[in-house]
C-alpha positions in Angstrom: -12.4 -13.5 154.1 -15.2 -14.4 156.7 -13.1 -17.0 158.4 -10.1 -14.8 158.2 -12.3 -11.8 159.6 -13.7 -13.8 162.3 -10.6 -15.5 163.1 -8.8 -12.2 163.4 -11.6 -10.5 165.3 -11.4 -13.3 167.8 -7.6 -13.2 167.9 -7.8 -9.4 168.5 -10.2 -9.8 171.3 -7.9 -12.6 172.9 -4.8 -10.7 172.3 -6.4 -7.4 173.5 -7.5 -9.0 176.7 -4.1 -10.7 177.0 -1.9 -7.7 176.5 -4.0 -5.2 178.4 -1.6 -3.9 180.9 1.3 -6.0 179.7 3.5 -3.0 178.5 6.7 -4.5 179.9 9.7 -3.9 177.6 10.9 -7.4 178.1 9.7 -9.4 175.1 11.1 -11.9 172.8 10.7 -9.6 169.6 13.7 -7.3 168.8 11.5 -4.6 167.3 13.0 -5.2 163.9 9.8 -6.8 162.7 7.8 -3.5 163.4 10.5 -1.5 161.9 10.3 -3.7 158.7 6.5 -3.3 158.6 6.8 0.3 159.3 9.0 0.6 156.3 6.4 -0.8 154.0 3.2 0.4 155.3 2.0 3.5 153.6 2.4 6.6 155.9 -1.1 7.6 155.0 -2.7 4.4 156.6 -4.7 5.6 159.6 -4.6 2.3 161.4 -1.8 -0.1 162.1 -2.2 -2.7 164.7 0.5 -4.9 165.7 -0.3 -8.4 167.3 2.1 -10.6 169.0 0.9 -14.1 167.9 3.7 -16.1 169.4 2.3 -18.1 172.2 5.8 -18.7 173.7 6.5 -14.9 174.0 7.1 -13.1 177.1 3.8 -10.8 176.4 1.8 -14.0 176.2 3.2 -15.3 179.4 2.4 -11.9 181.2 -1.0 -11.6 179.6 -1.8 -15.2 181.0 -0.8 -14.2 184.4 -2.8 -11.0 184.3 -5.9 -12.8 182.9 -5.5 -15.4 185.7 -6.3 -12.7 188.1 -9.8 -12.3 186.8 -12.5 -15.0 187.2 -13.7 -14.6 183.6 -10.4 -16.0 182.1 -11.7 -19.4 181.2 -15.0 -18.2 179.9 -13.3 -15.7 177.6 -10.8 -18.3 176.2 -13.6 -20.7 175.8 -15.7 -18.0 173.8 -12.8 -17.3 171.6 -12.1 -21.0 171.0 -15.8 -21.7 170.5 -16.2 -18.8 168.1 -13.3 -20.0 166.0 -14.6 -23.6 166.0 -17.9 -22.4 164.8 -15.9 -21.1 161.7 -14.1 -24.5 161.6 -10.7 -23.0 162.8 -8.7 -24.4 165.8 -6.8 -21.5 167.5 -3.8 -23.7 168.5 -3.4 -26.1 165.6 -4.5 -23.8 162.8 -4.8 -20.0 163.2 -1.7 -19.4 165.2 0.6 -21.7 163.2 -0.7 -19.8 160.1 0.5 -16.6 161.4 4.0 -15.6 162.2 5.3 -14.3 165.6 4.0 -11.0 164.8 1.0 -10.1 162.6 -0.1 -6.7 161.6 -3.5 -5.4 160.5 -3.3 -2.3 158.1 -6.1 -0.1 157.2 -5.6 1.9 154.2 -8.5 4.4 154.7 -11.6 4.6 157.0 -13.9 4.6 154.0 -15.6 1.8 152.1 -16.7 0.1 155.5 -13.3 -1.1 156.2 -12.8 -3.1 153.0 -9.4 -1.6 152.7 -7.6 -3.9 155.2 -4.3 -5.7 154.6 -3.1 -8.4 157.0 0.7 -8.8 157.0 2.5 -11.8 158.6 5.4 -14.2 158.1 3.5 -17.5 158.6 5.2 -20.1 160.7 3.4 -22.7 158.5 2.7 -21.3 155.0 0.7 -24.4 154.2 -1.8 -23.7 157.0 -2.2 -20.2 156.0 -2.9 -21.3 152.3 -5.6 -23.9 153.9 -7.2 -21.2 155.9 -7.5 -18.8 153.0 -8.9 -21.4 150.8 -11.5 -22.3 153.3 -12.6 -18.7 153.7 -16.1 -17.8 152.6 -14.9 -14.8 150.8 -12.1 -14.6 148.2 -8.8 -13.5 149.3 -5.6 -12.6 147.5 -2.0 -12.6 148.7 1.1 -11.1 147.7 4.7 -11.4 148.9 6.1 -7.9 149.9 9.6 -7.6 151.3 9.4 -11.0 152.9 5.9 -10.5 154.4 2.7 -12.2 153.2 0.2 -9.5 152.6 -3.5 -10.7 152.6 -6.5 -8.7 151.5 -9.9 -9.2 149.9 -8.8 -7.8 146.5 -5.9 -7.1 144.1 -6.8 -3.5 144.0 -6.4 -3.2 147.9 -2.8 -4.8 147.6 -2.1 -2.6 144.7 -2.9 0.5 146.8 -0.8 -0.9 149.5 
Protein backbone atom coordinates (compact mmCIF):
# COMPACT_ATOMS: atom_id res chain seq x y z
CA UNK A 1 0.00 0.00 0.00
CA UNK A 2 3.09 2.20 -0.38
CA UNK A 3 1.72 3.93 -3.49
CA UNK A 4 -1.64 4.40 -1.82
CA UNK A 5 0.01 5.60 1.40
CA UNK A 6 2.34 8.06 -0.32
CA UNK A 7 -0.46 9.14 -2.64
CA UNK A 8 -2.80 9.62 0.28
CA UNK A 9 -0.16 11.49 2.27
CA UNK A 10 0.51 13.78 -0.69
CA UNK A 11 -3.20 14.26 -1.16
CA UNK A 12 -3.65 14.99 2.55
CA UNK A 13 -0.88 17.59 2.40
CA UNK A 14 -2.41 19.16 -0.69
CA UNK A 15 -5.95 19.13 0.62
CA UNK A 16 -4.84 20.35 4.06
CA UNK A 17 -3.08 23.24 2.43
CA UNK A 18 -6.02 23.85 0.14
CA UNK A 19 -8.78 23.75 2.71
CA UNK A 20 -7.01 25.57 5.52
CA UNK A 21 -9.23 28.50 6.26
CA UNK A 22 -11.91 27.44 3.80
CA UNK A 23 -14.68 26.79 6.25
CA UNK A 24 -17.43 28.26 4.12
CA UNK A 25 -20.69 26.39 4.26
CA UNK A 26 -21.15 26.76 0.49
CA UNK A 27 -19.92 23.56 -1.08
CA UNK A 28 -21.12 21.21 -3.77
CA UNK A 29 -21.54 18.39 -1.29
CA UNK A 30 -24.84 17.87 0.42
CA UNK A 31 -23.48 16.31 3.56
CA UNK A 32 -25.27 13.08 2.76
CA UNK A 33 -21.97 11.33 1.98
CA UNK A 34 -20.67 12.26 5.42
CA UNK A 35 -23.87 10.96 6.99
CA UNK A 36 -23.57 7.73 4.99
CA UNK A 37 -19.99 7.24 6.14
CA UNK A 38 -20.83 8.08 9.73
CA UNK A 39 -23.42 5.33 9.59
CA UNK A 40 -20.86 2.65 8.69
CA UNK A 41 -17.75 3.79 10.58
CA UNK A 42 -17.38 2.11 13.98
CA UNK A 43 -18.14 4.56 16.77
CA UNK A 44 -14.93 3.46 18.49
CA UNK A 45 -12.71 4.69 15.62
CA UNK A 46 -10.56 7.49 17.07
CA UNK A 47 -9.85 9.12 13.70
CA UNK A 48 -12.11 9.89 10.77
CA UNK A 49 -10.74 12.32 8.20
CA UNK A 50 -12.95 13.50 5.36
CA UNK A 51 -11.32 14.80 2.20
CA UNK A 52 -13.01 16.75 -0.56
CA UNK A 53 -11.46 15.10 -3.61
CA UNK A 54 -13.57 16.79 -6.28
CA UNK A 55 -11.40 19.37 -8.03
CA UNK A 56 -14.53 21.14 -9.30
CA UNK A 57 -15.96 21.72 -5.84
CA UNK A 58 -16.38 25.11 -4.21
CA UNK A 59 -13.88 24.05 -1.53
CA UNK A 60 -11.14 23.44 -4.09
CA UNK A 61 -11.87 26.83 -5.71
CA UNK A 62 -11.73 28.58 -2.33
CA UNK A 63 -8.56 26.75 -1.43
CA UNK A 64 -6.94 27.66 -4.74
CA UNK A 65 -7.79 31.31 -4.10
CA UNK A 66 -6.35 31.08 -0.60
CA UNK A 67 -3.16 29.35 -1.74
CA UNK A 68 -2.72 31.95 -4.46
CA UNK A 69 -2.16 34.51 -1.70
CA UNK A 70 1.04 32.73 -0.66
CA UNK A 71 4.27 32.77 -2.68
CA UNK A 72 4.90 29.06 -2.06
CA UNK A 73 1.80 27.78 -3.87
CA UNK A 74 3.56 26.72 -7.07
CA UNK A 75 6.35 25.04 -5.11
CA UNK A 76 3.92 23.16 -2.85
CA UNK A 77 1.87 21.90 -5.78
CA UNK A 78 5.03 20.93 -7.68
CA UNK A 79 6.32 18.99 -4.66
CA UNK A 80 3.03 17.11 -4.32
CA UNK A 81 2.97 16.28 -8.02
CA UNK A 82 6.68 15.33 -8.02
CA UNK A 83 6.24 13.10 -4.97
CA UNK A 84 3.40 11.28 -6.65
CA UNK A 85 5.33 11.07 -9.92
CA UNK A 86 8.22 9.45 -8.03
CA UNK A 87 5.73 6.72 -7.13
CA UNK A 88 4.52 6.53 -10.73
CA UNK A 89 1.19 8.24 -10.02
CA UNK A 90 -0.28 11.29 -11.74
CA UNK A 91 -2.50 13.38 -9.46
CA UNK A 92 -4.92 14.60 -12.13
CA UNK A 93 -5.03 11.61 -14.46
CA UNK A 94 -4.80 8.74 -11.99
CA UNK A 95 -5.18 9.50 -8.28
CA UNK A 96 -8.13 11.91 -8.24
CA UNK A 97 -10.19 9.94 -10.82
CA UNK A 98 -9.54 6.79 -8.76
CA UNK A 99 -11.20 8.47 -5.80
CA UNK A 100 -14.74 9.71 -5.40
CA UNK A 101 -15.90 13.26 -4.76
CA UNK A 102 -15.30 12.61 -1.08
CA UNK A 103 -12.81 10.21 0.40
CA UNK A 104 -12.50 9.21 4.04
CA UNK A 105 -9.64 7.82 6.07
CA UNK A 106 -10.68 5.84 9.12
CA UNK A 107 -8.19 4.68 11.75
CA UNK A 108 -9.68 1.90 13.85
CA UNK A 109 -7.23 2.33 16.72
CA UNK A 110 -3.96 4.06 17.48
CA UNK A 111 -2.05 0.85 18.15
CA UNK A 112 -0.10 -1.31 15.67
CA UNK A 113 1.68 1.66 14.11
CA UNK A 114 -1.37 2.81 12.19
CA UNK A 115 -1.85 -0.45 10.32
CA UNK A 116 -5.56 -0.35 11.08
CA UNK A 117 -6.48 2.24 8.49
CA UNK A 118 -9.36 1.96 6.06
CA UNK A 119 -9.84 4.26 3.11
CA UNK A 120 -13.44 4.75 1.97
CA UNK A 121 -14.37 6.15 -1.41
CA UNK A 122 -16.82 5.87 -4.26
CA UNK A 123 -14.38 5.95 -7.19
CA UNK A 124 -15.22 8.05 -10.22
CA UNK A 125 -13.25 5.57 -12.31
CA UNK A 126 -13.19 2.13 -10.66
CA UNK A 127 -10.70 0.84 -13.24
CA UNK A 128 -8.18 3.52 -12.27
CA UNK A 129 -8.59 2.62 -8.60
CA UNK A 130 -8.06 -1.05 -9.41
CA UNK A 131 -4.96 -0.17 -11.46
CA UNK A 132 -3.45 1.93 -8.67
CA UNK A 133 -4.06 -0.81 -6.13
CA UNK A 134 -2.50 -3.43 -8.40
CA UNK A 135 0.61 -1.25 -8.81
CA UNK A 136 0.96 -0.72 -5.06
CA UNK A 137 4.09 -2.14 -3.46
CA UNK A 138 2.11 -3.60 -0.56
CA UNK A 139 -0.88 -5.87 -0.86
CA UNK A 140 -4.24 -4.22 -0.49
CA UNK A 141 -7.70 -5.65 -0.16
CA UNK A 142 -10.99 -4.05 -1.01
CA UNK A 143 -14.56 -4.66 -0.06
CA UNK A 144 -17.81 -2.99 -0.99
CA UNK A 145 -19.64 -1.73 2.11
CA UNK A 146 -22.97 0.04 1.67
CA UNK A 147 -21.92 1.42 -1.72
CA UNK A 148 -18.47 2.51 -0.56
CA UNK A 149 -15.21 0.87 -1.61
CA UNK A 150 -13.24 0.12 1.53
CA UNK A 151 -9.49 -0.31 1.07
CA UNK A 152 -7.07 -1.67 3.62
CA UNK A 153 -3.88 -3.68 3.93
CA UNK A 154 -5.60 -6.75 5.35
CA UNK A 155 -8.84 -8.68 5.37
CA UNK A 156 -8.62 -8.69 9.17
CA UNK A 157 -8.77 -4.90 9.25
CA UNK A 158 -11.78 -4.88 6.93
CA UNK A 159 -13.41 -7.57 9.08
CA UNK A 160 -12.89 -5.33 12.14
CA UNK A 161 -14.32 -2.41 10.24
